N, C-alpha and C positions, 0 to 999 in steps of 0.2 A: 153650334149646331151638333157637333160631335158628342158633347157632354149630355145632351138630352136623349141621344139614342142609346148610350151606355146603360141607363136603368131599364130602358125598353128591352134591350138585348138581353140583360140578366133576368128580366121577368119572363121572356120568351124561353130562355134555357130552362128556368124553374118549371115553366108550364109544360114544356116538352117532357121533362123528366117525370113530372106528376102524372101526365096522361099516359105515359108509358107503363107506370107501375101501380097506379091507383085508378080503379074503375069508377068510383063514385065522387061526385063533386063535393058532397059533404065532407069526406075525408081529405080530399085535396084542399079544401078550405081550412081544415084543421092544421095541416102541414104548412100551408101558406101563412097563417096567422102565427104560427109558431116560429117560423124562421124568416119572417119579413118577405121580401120579394127577391131573395138572393139564394141562388143555388150554392153560392160559395159559403154562406152561413150554414146551410144544411150540410155541406161537404165537411166542414170543419168541426162540427159538433161531435161530441162523444156519444156513445150509445146511452150512458146514463142520463145525458141532457135529453135526449129523445123520449126516453121513458118517463122523464120528469114533466115535459111539457106536452106530450101527446098521450091520449088514452089508448095506447097500444094494446094494453091487456084486454080492452073491450072489442078490439077488431077481431073479425074472424081469423082463425089460425092461418089460412092459406094467404089471406090478403095481408096479414102482418108479416109473413115470411117473404111474400114477393116484394113488399116495400123495403124490408130490412136487407134482403139480397141486393136490391137496386141500390140502396144507400151505401152498402159496403163496397159495391162496385165502384161507386163514385170515389170513394177513398182510395181504392186500389188504382184507379186511373190517375188520381192526383199523385199517388206515390210513385208510379211508373214515370210520370212527367218530371217529378223532382229528380229522380234518379238519372233520367235522360239529360236533364240540365247539368247535374253534377258531373257526368261523364264528358260533357262538351267543354268543361272548364279545364284549362291547362294547370298543371302543377306549379 
């Protein structure tokens, strides 16, 4: 039963992220289709990947900026978590 909740939890995380930074369902669908149902996939992609699979250049400038700022923050949060883990390891 734990395995069936993991995909649901990943989808909930992605949905929460998308609702916080993208106002329209149409654009949330674009991102969902581009990255599957995983916030991890979105977090791990490069800007060039996003630009290749999403029509970001057609999004209004402030919408695009808000999304990219939120995406960058995801990567920063991930980098901080990695640094914290590295500091916890003993030499």
